[in-house]
N, C-alpha and C positions, 0 to 999 in steps of 0.2 A: 334824211336819208331816203332816197327813193327805193321802192322794193319791187321794181321790175327792170327788165332789161331796156336799155335806150340806145337805139342805134344813132350815131352822130351823122348828120347828113350835111353836106356842104350848102345845101339849098337854104338851110334855115340858120339865123344867128345863134338861137337857143337849142336846147336839146329836142330832137325830135322823138315823137311818141308813136309814130304810125303803126308799130307793131304791138302796142301795149293792149292788153286785153281788159283793162280796167277803166274807169273815169268814163263812163257812158250814161250813167242815169243818176238821177236825183228826184225827189218829191218833196218841195219845200213852199212855204208861204212868202208871197211878196208882202210889201208894207200895207196893202189894203186887204191882206188876208185871203187872197185869191191863191189856190194851190197851183204851183209852177212845176213844170218838168223841162228837161233839156229840149224836148221836142217843141215846145212853146217858142223856141227862139230859132228854129230852122229858118235857114235863108240868110242868117247873119253870122259873122264870126263873133263867138262868146269869148270873153276874157272872164275866167273864173278866179277869184281870190278868195281866200279864207282868212277870218281874223276876228276881231272884236273891237268895238267902239272904244273900250277903256284902255286899249293899248297905247302905251306913252309914245312909241317911236315907229315901230316896223310898219303897223298897218296904216297909219295916216301917211306915211311916207311912200308906201306902195300905191295907195291911192292917189296921191300926188302925181307920181310917175305915170301912173294911168292916165290922169287928166292931161299930162304933158303929151303922152302918146297920142291922144285924141287931137290935140293941137298939130301935131306932126303930120297925122293923117288928113287933116283938112275935111274936105266934102266926103271923103271916104268913110269917115268916122260914122256917118249916118247908117253904115251897113255893119256896126259893131255894137255888141251889147255887152257891158261890163256889168258883172254880177259880183257882189260882195257877199259871202256867206258867213253868218256869224257862228262862231264856235261857242258863244256865251248867250244862249237863248233866254237865261234867267234875267240878265240886265238889258240885253238888247232886245228890248219890245219892238213891235212894228212901228210904234210912234219914234222911238229912239233911231231906228234904221231909216225912217222916212225923212227925217232931218239930217242925219249924219251923212249918209252916202251921196245923196244928191249934192251935198255942199261941195264936193269935190268937182262935179260935173252934172248938170241936171239930167243928163240921160242914164246915168248909173243908178243901178238898182240893188237895193238890200233883199236878201233873203234869209228866212229864219225856219226853224223846225222845233219839234218837241226834243227833249234830250235824246230820246230814241232815234228819232229822224236825224239830228244832228251826228249822232254816233254813226249811223248807216253811211250818210253821205261822206264822213271823214274817212270811214274805212274804204269805201268805194274809190276815192280819190288819193288815198295813201297819205292821208293828213294826219300827223300826230299832234295831239293837244292833251294837256293835263292842267287841271287847276292847282294853282300853288298859293298857299296861305299868304296873306299880306300882314304888314306890321301890326295893324291894329285888329282886335277881335272881330271876326265875321268879315274882315276884308279879304280879297284875293285878287290874284292876277291869272293869266294863262300863259304858259309856255305853248308854242306851237310851231309847226312847220311854217316856213315862208315859201313864197313863190306864187306864181300864177300859171293857169292853164290856157292854152289857146285851143279852141274848140272850132272846128271848121264848120261851113255852111250846112253840111250834112248831118252834123252832131257828133263826129268823131273827134276825139282828143288828139291832137296833132304835135304840140309843141308844149314844153314846160320850160319856164324861166325861173331859176332859184333866186336870183338876184335880178329882179327886172330893171332894164334901161330902156328908156323911152325910145331912143333911135333903134335899138336892136329889136324891141318889140313892135315899132311901126314898120319895120322892113319885114318881119316875119307875118304880121297881120295883112300887109299889102300882098305878099304872096298868096296867102289863103284867100284873100278876097277876089284875087284874079284867077285863082284855080277854076277849073270847069268842073 
C-alpha cells in the first residue's frame, strides 16, 4: 500500500508521482563498495526496484520484466539505469549482488546498505518489508512491497508501477527520456 497521494495522469501508463514529497534520496553502496546517491545517476532515467536475491518469484520476475523493458527501449536503454536495492543486506553481500543483478542485464546494478541504511531508504521510498521465519531453524524469507519507481533525469520520482509490465514501463520511460 502506498502512503502518499498519487494523481493519475493520462500521460503515463502507470501511477504518476509528480506531487510526491518522498522518494528523493538514498546513500547505499554498489557492488564495488562505492557509496552511491541518486545524484550519481543524474542525466539518466533511474528504475529503482527493491527486493532480495533469495526471493523465489517476485524479485527475479521483476528483474526479468526490466530486462525485457530494456529490449523494448533499444538504443534508448543506454540512458536508463536500473538499480536493485536489497532489503536483505545480511545475505546479499556485495559479491552476491555483483553476480545476481547483472545476470538479468549487464547494465543493471545492485545497491546495499547496513541494516540502518536499508531501513532509512525503505522508509524514504515507502517500502514495507519484514523478516519471516522459514521452515528450518535459522532460515527466513522476506515479505516486502512490490513495484518499481521511475525517477527522471533530474532525480525526481515521477512514476510508480506496482505490477511492472515491460511495454507500459517502456512507454513511461520513453516519455521521461524525451522530457526536457
